N, C-alpha and C positions, 0 to 999 in steps of 0.2 A: 721283580731285577729290588735289590737291597735301596736302602734309604742310604741315603748323602747328603754331608753337609756343603752347603754352598753360604758362599758371607753375598753378602747385600748393599747394591750399589751407592754412586752415586744415584739421586733421584725415585732410589725405590728400584735398581734391574734386579735383575738375578740372572744366572750366567744357568741355563740348562744345560747339565753334562752332554759330552757329543757323548755317548754313549745311546742315551736316552732319544737326547732327537733323529740319530738314525733311528732306530728303536720303533720309532712314531713318523719316522718317513716326513717331521719337518727343516724347514730350507731355508735360505734368510728372508724375510717380506714372509713367511707364514702365518698368521692367523691363529690365535690358539683362546680357550675357553678361559676363565677364571673362576673360581664360584669359593665361593665361600661355607665350609661346614664347619660350624661351631669352630674350634679351634686350632683348624685344619681348610691350607690353604689347600688346591685341587686346581691342575694343571690339565688340559686336554684339546688334542687335535680337533678345526672345526671337522676335518674328513672323518676322525670316527664320532664323534656327537651328530653327526647328517647320517651315519648309516646306521648307528643308537634307536636315532627315532626315527628313521625307515622302516627298522625291526622292529621295535614295535608297534609303527602302523600296520606293518601286515599281518600281526598277528590277529589284527579286529577288518583286518582287508583284505577280499583273494588277490592275489600277483595277476591274475588277468585284467584286473580293475584297475581301468588307470582314474584316479580320481583328480588330476592337471588338467588330461583331457575333459572329465568331466565339469574342471571350474572353469574351462573356456568355453565350453559349450552354453553351461548357460550365462553367463558372462553376454557373449553375445545372440544369446536368445533375450537379456533385456538390454542390450542396444538396441536392436531391429524391434524391441514392444514400445519402445518410448517413441 
């Protein structure tokens, strides 16, 4: 998508253009991540950030392995050892 100009509103508010919100699947009340990168402000959907992080982990962890299940097992074992 091309870059578009938006005006900074009262209290530092930015309006994300409707086309961008639609593409990102953003709705009123959704959370977004904001990142400062040099002289750029990057805004991205939390869902997208989670998917990206999951993809990174999957590069190193087999798909059939559940890190969440392993963590729960470890916590339960630690609790029973106390």
